[in-house]
C-alpha positions as a Markdown table, in Angstrom:
| # | Residue | x | y | z |
|---|---|---|---|---|
| 1 | Met | -0.7 | -2.6 | -16.7 |
| 2 | Ser | -2.1 | 0.7 | -15.2 |
| 3 | Pro | -5.4 | 0.8 | -17.0 |
| 4 | Gln | -6.9 | 4.2 | -17.8 |
| 5 | Phe | -10.6 | 5.1 | -18.4 |
| 6 | Val | -10.8 | 7.5 | -21.4 |
| 7 | Asp | -13.1 | 8.1 | -24.4 |
| 8 | Phe | -10.4 | 6.9 | -26.8 |
| 9 | Asn | -12.5 | 7.1 | -30.0 |
| 10 | Ala | -14.8 | 10.0 | -29.1 |
| 11 | Asp | -18.0 | 8.0 | -29.3 |
| 12 | Gly | -19.3 | 9.1 | -25.9 |
| 13 | His | -18.4 | 5.8 | -24.2 |
| 14 | Leu | -15.5 | 5.3 | -21.7 |
| 15 | Asp | -12.9 | 2.9 | -23.1 |
| 16 | Ile | -10.0 | 1.2 | -21.2 |
| 17 | Val | -6.5 | 1.9 | -22.4 |
| 18 | Ala | -3.6 | -0.1 | -20.9 |
| 19 | Gly | -0.1 | -1.3 | -21.6 |
| 20 | Thr | 0.6 | -5.0 | -21.3 |
| 21 | Phe | 3.7 | -7.1 | -20.8 |
| 22 | Asp | 3.5 | -8.4 | -24.4 |
| 23 | Gly | 5.0 | -5.0 | -25.3 |
| 24 | Ser | 1.9 | -3.3 | -26.9 |
| 25 | Pro | -0.7 | -0.8 | -25.8 |
| 26 | His | -4.3 | -2.2 | -25.9 |
| 27 | Val | -7.8 | -0.7 | -25.8 |
| 28 | Ala | -11.1 | -2.2 | -24.8 |
| 29 | Phe | -13.8 | -0.2 | -26.4 |
| 30 | Gly | -16.9 | 0.7 | -24.4 |
| 31 | Thr | -20.4 | 0.2 | -25.6 |
| 32 | Asp | -24.0 | 0.5 | -24.2 |
| 33 | Gln | -23.6 | -3.2 | -23.1 |
| 34 | Gly | -20.2 | -2.9 | -21.5 |
| 35 | Trp | -16.6 | -3.3 | -22.9 |
| 36 | Lys | -15.5 | -5.3 | -25.9 |
| 37 | Gln | -12.5 | -7.6 | -25.7 |
| 38 | Pro | -9.2 | -5.8 | -25.6 |
| 39 | Glu | -7.4 | -5.3 | -28.9 |
| 40 | Gln | -3.9 | -4.1 | -29.9 |
| 41 | Ile | -3.7 | -0.4 | -30.8 |
| 42 | Leu | -2.3 | -0.2 | -34.3 |
| 43 | Asp | -0.4 | 2.5 | -36.2 |
| 44 | Arg | -1.5 | 4.1 | -39.5 |
| 45 | Asp | 0.0 | 1.2 | -41.4 |
| 46 | Gly | -2.0 | -1.4 | -39.5 |
| 47 | Gln | 1.0 | -2.6 | -37.5 |
| 48 | Arg | 1.3 | -3.1 | -33.8 |
| 49 | Ile | 2.6 | -0.2 | -31.7 |
| 50 | Val | 5.6 | -1.6 | -29.9 |
| 51 | Gly | 9.1 | -0.5 | -28.7 |
| 52 | Asn | 11.8 | -2.7 | -30.1 |
| 53 | Gln | 11.1 | -5.8 | -27.9 |
| 54 | Phe | 7.8 | -7.6 | -27.9 |
| 55 | Trp | 6.1 | -10.9 | -27.7 |
| 56 | Asn | 5.5 | -12.3 | -31.2 |
| 57 | Phe | 2.1 | -14.0 | -31.1 |
| 58 | Asp | 2.7 | -15.6 | -34.5 |
| 59 | Thr | 6.0 | -17.3 | -33.6 |
| 60 | Lys | 5.2 | -17.5 | -29.9 |
| 61 | Lys | 8.6 | -16.1 | -29.0 |
| 62 | Trp | 10.1 | -12.8 | -27.8 |
| 63 | Asp | 11.1 | -10.8 | -30.9 |
| 64 | Thr | 12.9 | -7.5 | -31.8 |
| 65 | Thr | 12.4 | -4.8 | -34.4 |
| 66 | Lys | 13.8 | -1.4 | -35.3 |
| 67 | Arg | 10.8 | -0.2 | -37.3 |
| 68 | Cys | 9.5 | 1.8 | -34.4 |
| 69 | Asp | 12.9 | 3.4 | -33.3 |
| 70 | Gly | 12.7 | 7.2 | -33.7 |
| 71 | Pro | 15.4 | 9.9 | -33.7 |
| 72 | Gly | 17.8 | 9.8 | -30.8 |
| 73 | His | 16.7 | 6.4 | -29.6 |
| 74 | Glu | 19.2 | 4.1 | -28.0 |
| 75 | Gly | 19.0 | 0.8 | -26.2 |
| 76 | Glu | 16.1 | -1.6 | -25.5 |
| 77 | Val | 12.5 | -0.5 | -25.3 |
| 78 | His | 9.9 | -2.8 | -23.8 |
| 79 | Val | 6.5 | -0.9 | -23.7 |
| 80 | Thr | 4.4 | -2.1 | -20.8 |
| 81 | Ser | 2.4 | 1.1 | -19.8 |
| 82 | Ala | 0.4 | 3.6 | -21.8 |
| 83 | Val | -1.8 | 6.6 | -21.3 |
| 84 | Ala | -4.0 | 8.5 | -23.8 |
| 85 | Leu | -3.9 | 12.3 | -24.0 |
| 86 | Asp | -4.3 | 15.1 | -26.4 |
| 87 | Trp | -0.6 | 15.9 | -26.7 |
| 88 | Asp | -0.8 | 18.4 | -29.6 |
| 89 | Gly | -4.2 | 20.0 | -28.8 |
| 90 | Asp | -5.9 | 19.0 | -32.0 |
| 91 | Gly | -8.8 | 17.3 | -30.4 |
| 92 | Asp | -7.8 | 13.6 | -30.7 |
| 93 | Met | -6.1 | 11.1 | -28.4 |
| 94 | Asp | -2.4 | 10.6 | -28.7 |
| 95 | Leu | -0.4 | 8.1 | -26.7 |
| 96 | Leu | 2.4 | 8.2 | -24.1 |
| 97 | Leu | 4.3 | 4.9 | -23.8 |
| 98 | Gly | 6.3 | 3.8 | -20.7 |
| 99 | Asp | 9.5 | 1.7 | -21.1 |
| 100 | His | 10.0 | -1.2 | -18.7 |
| 101 | Ser | 13.6 | -1.6 | -19.8 |
| 102 | Ser | 15.1 | 1.9 | -19.5 |
| 103 | Gly | 12.6 | 4.2 | -17.8 |
| 104 | Arg | 12.1 | 6.3 | -20.9 |
| 105 | Val | 8.8 | 7.7 | -22.0 |
| 106 | Phe | 7.8 | 8.0 | -25.7 |
| 107 | Arg | 4.9 | 9.5 | -27.6 |
| 108 | Arg | 2.9 | 8.4 | -30.6 |
| 109 | Ile | 1.0 | 11.2 | -32.3 |
| 110 | Asn | -2.4 | 10.5 | -33.7 |
| 111 | Glu | -2.4 | 11.7 | -37.3 |
| 112 | Gly | -6.0 | 10.7 | -37.9 |
| 113 | Thr | -9.2 | 12.0 | -36.3 |
| 114 | Pro | -10.9 | 11.6 | -32.9 |
| 115 | Asn | -13.2 | 8.8 | -34.3 |
| 116 | Lys | -10.6 | 7.2 | -36.6 |
| 117 | Pro | -7.1 | 7.2 | -35.0 |
| 118 | Ala | -4.1 | 6.8 | -37.2 |
| 119 | Phe | -0.9 | 6.8 | -35.2 |
| 120 | Ala | 2.6 | 7.6 | -36.4 |
| 121 | Thr | 4.9 | 4.7 | -37.1 |
| 122 | Arg | 7.8 | 5.7 | -34.8 |
| 123 | Asn | 8.3 | 6.4 | -31.1 |
| 124 | Glu | 9.4 | 9.9 | -30.2 |
| 125 | Leu | 11.3 | 10.6 | -27.0 |
| 126 | Val | 9.5 | 12.7 | -24.4 |
| 127 | Leu | 11.7 | 15.3 | -22.8 |
| 128 | Ala | 11.7 | 16.8 | -19.3 |
| 129 | Ala | 13.8 | 19.9 | -18.6 |
| 130 | Gly | 15.4 | 19.4 | -22.0 |
| 131 | Lys | 16.5 | 15.8 | -21.4 |
| 132 | Pro | 14.8 | 12.5 | -22.2 |
| 133 | Ile | 12.6 | 11.3 | -19.3 |
| 134 | Asp | 14.4 | 8.5 | -17.5 |
| 135 | Val | 12.3 | 7.3 | -14.5 |
| 136 | Pro | 14.6 | 5.8 | -11.8 |
| 137 | Gly | 14.0 | 2.1 | -11.6 |
| 138 | Thr | 12.2 | 2.0 | -15.0 |
| 139 | Val | 8.6 | 2.8 | -15.7 |
| 140 | Ala | 5.9 | 0.7 | -13.9 |
| 141 | Thr | 2.9 | 3.0 | -14.5 |
| 142 | Met | 2.0 | 6.5 | -15.6 |
| 143 | Arg | -0.8 | 8.8 | -14.6 |
| 144 | Leu | -2.0 | 12.2 | -15.7 |
| 145 | Val | -2.9 | 14.5 | -12.8 |
| 146 | Asp | -3.0 | 18.3 | -12.1 |
| 147 | Trp | -0.7 | 17.9 | -9.1 |
| 148 | Asn | 0.0 | 21.6 | -8.5 |
| 149 | Arg | -3.6 | 22.7 | -9.3 |
| 150 | Asp | -2.6 | 25.2 | -12.1 |
| 151 | Gly | -5.1 | 23.8 | -14.6 |
| 152 | Leu | -2.5 | 21.8 | -16.5 |
| 153 | Leu | -2.1 | 18.1 | -16.6 |
| 154 | Asp | 1.2 | 16.8 | -15.2 |
| 155 | Leu | 2.8 | 13.4 | -15.7 |
| 156 | Ala | 3.3 | 11.1 | -12.7 |
| 157 | Cys | 5.4 | 8.0 | -13.0 |
| 158 | Gly | 5.9 | 5.0 | -10.7 |
| 159 | Gly | 9.2 | 3.0 | -10.8 |
| 160 | Met | 9.4 | -0.7 | -11.2 |
| 161 | Gly | 12.7 | -1.2 | -9.4 |
| 162 | Asp | 14.3 | -4.5 | -8.6 |
| 163 | Ser | 11.3 | -6.7 | -8.1 |
| 164 | Tyr | 13.0 | -9.7 | -6.5 |
| 165 | Gly | 16.5 | -9.0 | -5.3 |
| 166 | Ala | 18.2 | -6.6 | -2.9 |
| 167 | Asp | 19.0 | -3.9 | -5.5 |
| 168 | Glu | 17.2 | -0.5 | -5.3 |
| 169 | Gly | 13.5 | -0.4 | -5.7 |
| 170 | Gly | 11.2 | 2.2 | -7.3 |
| 171 | Gly | 9.7 | 5.5 | -6.3 |
| 172 | Val | 7.0 | 8.0 | -7.4 |
| 173 | Tyr | 7.8 | 11.1 | -9.5 |
| 174 | Val | 5.9 | 13.9 | -11.0 |
| 175 | Phe | 6.9 | 16.0 | -14.0 |
| 176 | Leu | 5.1 | 19.3 | -13.9 |
| 177 | Asn | 3.6 | 20.6 | -17.1 |
| 178 | Thr | 4.9 | 24.1 | -17.8 |
| 179 | Arg | 3.2 | 24.7 | -21.1 |
| 180 | Ser | -0.1 | 26.5 | -21.5 |
| 181 | Thr | -0.3 | 26.7 | -25.3 |
| 182 | Thr | -0.2 | 24.2 | -28.2 |
| 183 | Pro | 1.6 | 21.8 | -28.1 |
| 184 | Thr | 0.0 | 21.4 | -24.7 |
| 185 | Phe | 2.7 | 19.6 | -22.8 |
| 186 | Glu | 6.2 | 20.6 | -21.8 |
| 187 | Phe | 7.6 | 18.9 | -18.7 |
| 188 | Gly | 10.0 | 20.2 | -16.1 |
| 189 | Ala | 12.6 | 18.2 | -14.1 |
| 190 | Pro | 11.1 | 15.3 | -11.9 |
| 191 | Ile | 9.9 | 16.0 | -8.4 |
| 192 | Ser | 10.2 | 13.0 | -6.1 |
| 193 | Leu | 6.9 | 12.3 | -4.2 |
| 194 | Val | 8.1 | 9.0 | -2.8 |
| 195 | Ala | 11.9 | 8.5 | -2.8 |
| 196 | Arg | 13.4 | 5.5 | -4.5 |
| 197 | Ser | 13.5 | 2.5 | -2.1 |
| 198 | Lys | 16.8 | 1.4 | -0.6 |
| 199 | Lys | 15.1 | -1.7 | 0.9 |
| 200 | Gly | 16.6 | -3.4 | 3.9 |
| 201 | Cys | 13.7 | -2.9 | 6.4 |
| 202 | Leu | 12.9 | -5.3 | 9.2 |
| 203 | Glu | 9.1 | -5.2 | 8.4 |
| 204 | Pro | 6.9 | -4.1 | 5.5 |
| 205 | Thr | 7.1 | -0.3 | 5.9 |
| 206 | Arg | 6.7 | 1.1 | 2.3 |
| 207 | Pro | 6.2 | 0.1 | -1.4 |
| 208 | Asp | 9.6 | -1.0 | -2.7 |
| 209 | Ser | 9.0 | -2.3 | -6.2 |
| 210 | Gly | 6.4 | -2.6 | -8.9 |
| 211 | Ile | 5.0 | 0.8 | -7.9 |
| 212 | His | 1.6 | 1.7 | -9.2 |
| 213 | Met | 0.1 | 4.9 | -8.0 |
| 214 | Asp | -3.1 | 7.0 | -8.3 |
| 215 | Phe | -4.3 | 10.3 | -6.9 |
| 216 | Gly | -7.5 | 11.5 | -5.2 |
| 217 | Asp | -8.7 | 13.7 | -2.3 |
| 218 | Val | -9.1 | 10.7 | 0.1 |
| 219 | Asp | -9.6 | 12.8 | 3.2 |
| 220 | Gly | -11.8 | 15.5 | 1.6 |
| 221 | Asp | -9.6 | 18.5 | 2.6 |
| 222 | Gly | -9.2 | 19.9 | -0.9 |
| 223 | Asp | -5.8 | 18.6 | -1.9 |
| 224 | Leu | -4.6 | 15.5 | -3.7 |
| 225 | Asp | -3.5 | 12.5 | -1.7 |
| 226 | Leu | -1.4 | 9.6 | -3.1 |
| 227 | Leu | -2.4 | 5.9 | -3.2 |
| 228 | Val | 0.5 | 3.6 | -3.9 |
| 229 | Gly | 0.3 | -0.2 | -4.6 |
| 230 | Gly | 3.4 | -2.3 | -4.8 |
| 231 | Tyr | 5.6 | -5.0 | -3.3 |
| 232 | Ser | 7.3 | -4.5 | 0.0 |
| 233 | His | 10.6 | -6.3 | 0.7 |
| 234 | Trp | 11.8 | -6.9 | 4.2 |
| 235 | Thr | 14.0 | -9.2 | 6.2 |
| 236 | Pro | 12.8 | -10.0 | 9.8 |
| 237 | Thr | 15.3 | -10.2 | 12.6 |
| 238 | Ala | 16.5 | -13.7 | 13.0 |
| 239 | Pro | 15.9 | -15.3 | 16.4 |
| 240 | Val | 18.7 | -16.7 | 18.6 |
| 241 | Leu | 18.4 | -20.5 | 18.1 |
| 242 | Thr | 18.9 | -23.3 | 20.6 |
| 243 | Asp | 21.1 | -26.2 | 19.7 |
| 244 | Glu | 18.0 | -28.3 | 19.1 |
| 245 | Gln | 16.5 | -25.6 | 16.8 |
| 246 | Lys | 19.8 | -25.4 | 14.9 |
| 247 | Glu | 19.6 | -29.2 | 14.3 |
| 248 | Gln | 16.0 | -28.8 | 13.2 |
| 249 | Val | 17.1 | -26.1 | 10.6 |
| 250 | Lys | 19.7 | -28.6 | 9.1 |
| 251 | Val | 17.0 | -31.3 | 8.8 |
| 252 | Leu | 14.6 | -28.9 | 7.1 |
| 253 | Arg | 17.2 | -27.6 | 4.7 |
| 254 | Gln | 18.0 | -31.1 | 3.7 |
| 255 | Glu | 14.3 | -31.8 | 3.1 |
| 256 | Leu | 14.1 | -28.8 | 0.9 |
| 257 | Ala | 17.2 | -29.8 | -1.1 |
| 258 | Glu | 15.7 | -33.2 | -1.7 |
| 259 | Leu | 12.4 | -31.8 | -2.8 |
| 260 | Gly | 14.3 | -29.4 | -5.1 |
| 261 | Lys | 16.0 | -32.3 | -6.7 |
| 262 | Glu | 12.6 | -34.0 | -7.3 |
| 263 | Ser | 11.3 | -30.9 | -9.0 |
| 264 | Met | 14.5 | -30.6 | -11.1 |
| 265 | Ala | 14.1 | -34.2 | -12.2 |
| 266 | Leu | 10.6 | -33.5 | -13.4 |
| 267 | Asn | 11.8 | -30.6 | -15.5 |
| 268 | Glu | 14.7 | -32.5 | -16.9 |
| 269 | Ala | 12.3 | -35.3 | -18.0 |
| 270 | Leu | 10.2 | -32.7 | -19.7 |
| 271 | Asn | 13.2 | -31.1 | -21.5 |
| 272 | Lys | 14.6 | -34.5 | -22.6 |
| 273 | Ala | 11.2 | -35.7 | -24.0 |
| 274 | Thr | 10.9 | -32.6 | -26.2 |
| 275 | Glu | 14.5 | -32.7 | -27.6 |
| 276 | Asn | 14.8 | -32.7 | -31.4 |
| 277 | Leu | 11.1 | -32.2 | -32.0 |
| 278 | Thr | 9.4 | -29.6 | -34.1 |
| 279 | Glu | 7.8 | -26.7 | -32.3 |
| 280 | Asp | 4.3 | -28.1 | -32.7 |
| 281 | Glu | 5.4 | -31.6 | -31.7 |
| 282 | Ala | 7.2 | -30.2 | -28.7 |
| 283 | Thr | 4.2 | -28.3 | -27.6 |
| 284 | Ala | 1.9 | -31.4 | -27.8 |
| 285 | Lys | 4.5 | -33.6 | -26.0 |
| 286 | Arg | 5.0 | -31.0 | -23.3 |
| 287 | Thr | 1.3 | -30.6 | -22.7 |
| 288 | Ala | 0.8 | -34.4 | -22.5 |
| 289 | Leu | 3.8 | -34.9 | -20.1 |
| 290 | Leu | 2.7 | -32.0 | -17.9 |
| 291 | Lys | -0.6 | -33.7 | -17.5 |
| 292 | Glu | 1.1 | -36.9 | -16.5 |
| 293 | Gln | 3.3 | -35.1 | -14.0 |
| 294 | Ser | 0.6 | -33.0 | -12.6 |
| 295 | Ala | 0.0 | -35.0 | -9.4 |
| 296 | Ala | 3.7 | -35.3 | -8.7 |
| 297 | Arg | 4.2 | -31.6 | -9.2 |
| 298 | Val | 1.3 | -30.6 | -6.9 |
| 299 | Ala | 2.5 | -33.0 | -4.2 |
| 300 | Asn | 6.1 | -31.7 | -4.4 |
| 301 | Gly | 4.8 | -28.1 | -4.2 |
| 302 | Lys | 2.7 | -28.8 | -1.1 |
| 303 | Lys | 5.6 | -30.6 | 0.7 |
| 304 | Arg | 7.9 | -27.7 | 0.0 |
| 305 | Gln | 5.4 | -25.2 | 1.3 |
| 306 | Ala | 5.0 | -27.2 | 4.5 |
| 307 | Val | 8.7 | -27.5 | 5.1 |
| 308 | Gln | 9.3 | -23.8 | 4.3 |
| 309 | Ala | 6.5 | -22.9 | 6.8 |
| 310 | Gln | 8.4 | -24.8 | 9.5 |
| 311 | Leu | 11.7 | -23.2 | 8.5 |
| 312 | Asp | 10.6 | -19.6 | 8.3 |
| 313 | Pro | 10.2 | -18.9 | 12.0 |
| 314 | Leu | 13.6 | -20.3 | 12.7 |
| 315 | Glu | 15.5 | -18.8 | 9.7 |
| 316 | Pro | 13.4 | -15.9 | 8.3 |
| 317 | Gly | 14.7 | -14.9 | 4.9 |
| 318 | Thr | 13.7 | -11.9 | 2.8 |
| 319 | Lys | 10.0 | -11.5 | 2.5 |
| 320 | Arg | 8.0 | -10.0 | -0.4 |
| 321 | Asn | 4.3 | -9.2 | -0.4 |
| 322 | Ser | 2.0 | -6.7 | -2.0 |
| 323 | Tyr | 0.1 | -3.9 | -0.2 |
| 324 | Val | -1.5 | -0.6 | -0.8 |
| 325 | Trp | -0.3 | 2.6 | 1.1 |
| 326 | Leu | -2.0 | 5.9 | 1.6 |
| 327 | Tyr | 0.3 | 9.0 | 1.5 |
| 328 | Glu | -1.8 | 11.8 | 3.0 |
| 329 | Asn | -1.0 | 15.3 | 1.6 |
| 330 | Leu | -0.1 | 17.4 | 4.6 |
| 331 | Thr | 0.2 | 20.7 | 2.9 |
| 332 | Ala | -2.4 | 23.4 | 3.6 |
| 333 | Ala | -5.9 | 22.8 | 2.1 |
| 334 | Ala | -5.7 | 23.6 | -1.6 |
| 335 | Gln | -7.0 | 26.8 | -3.2 |
| 336 | Pro | -9.4 | 26.6 | -6.1 |
| 337 | Pro | -7.7 | 25.6 | -9.4 |
| 338 | Ala | -6.0 | 28.5 | -11.1 |
| 339 | Thr | -6.7 | 29.5 | -14.7 |
| 340 | Pro | -4.3 | 27.6 | -17.1 |
| 341 | Gly | -1.1 | 29.5 | -17.3 |
| 342 | Asp | -1.7 | 31.5 | -14.1 |
| 343 | Arg | 1.3 | 30.8 | -11.9 |
| 344 | Arg | 0.0 | 32.0 | -8.6 |
C-alpha cells in the first residue's frame, strides 16, 4: 500500500518501499535491469518488522506478538503503510510505519549503515504536538512533502475510514515539521486538508474511505496541489414507484433471496466436506471441491448480477466506487522555498 520510490540501500538505484496488508513493510530493490521481487524488511535480528498483528506465512493464519511493542504502546497495531526517511540525520534510511488499526504512526531507527540497514527491534511512537499521532479514521497512506515550502519535509496522512458501512470515512491531514536540527523531525498538530467524510451524499462528490493522496504542482502555478484516490459512497434518491414496479421489486428480491440460498448451500457443502480434517487435508479437499463447484458458482454470480442490475434503478441502495480527485491549491502562487529553519 502507498509505494514510495527511494534509494533505500544507497546503491544509486531507486527502490520501492511499501507497506502491505500482511502487516510488514517490504522493499523491491532496483537494479540496472529493473526491480527485484519484493522482500520483507527485517530488523537487526533478522526478524520481520511488524506491529503486533500480522499474517503468519508459516502457519497461514493471522498471528499476534508483543516482541515489537515499544514504550507507551497500547492496543492493536496492524502495519499496512510505510515510508523511508532519514529520521535522525545520520545519512541512512529509517522507517515510519502506519497503523491500520488505530491511526498511530511508529518509527524504526536504522542502527546500521546506508548500505547495510539494521533496524531496531521495537516500534517507537511518533509524536505530534507532544501527543502520539492518531490519524482520524486510521492510517491508509503516508507521504513526505514540504507542504509549507520552508525546506523541511512534513508528514501527510490519509485516513482509511469505514470502507463499507455508513460510519465516518477518512480525510487528509498534514503534520508540519518544526525541527531544523538533528533529530530532523518534530511534528506539530495536524492540519486538515480534506475534512473527514460524513458520507450521506446523493452522488459521488468526494473521496470517503481508503484515502490515498499525493502532491504535485498539477497546474504549474508554483504551489502544491493535492491528488486523492479513494472510494466514494453515495445513495441516489429513490424514484417514486408505480404499483407494477413495486410488484416487480418484490419478485426481484425473492429471486435474490433464492440465489443467496444457493450460494450459502455451496459454502455449507464446502465447510462440511472439510470438517475434522488436518490443515493439509482440508486445503486439498477445499481446492478439489471448489473446482467441482466452479461452474455453479460462476452461474450463480452472473444471475445475481443480472437481477441486481434490474433492481438497482427501482430501489437504489448505497453505492461504492473508486475515483481520483484533484484538489487545486487556490492560495497565491508560492514563493521560492525558504532556507531550512527560516520561518518567513
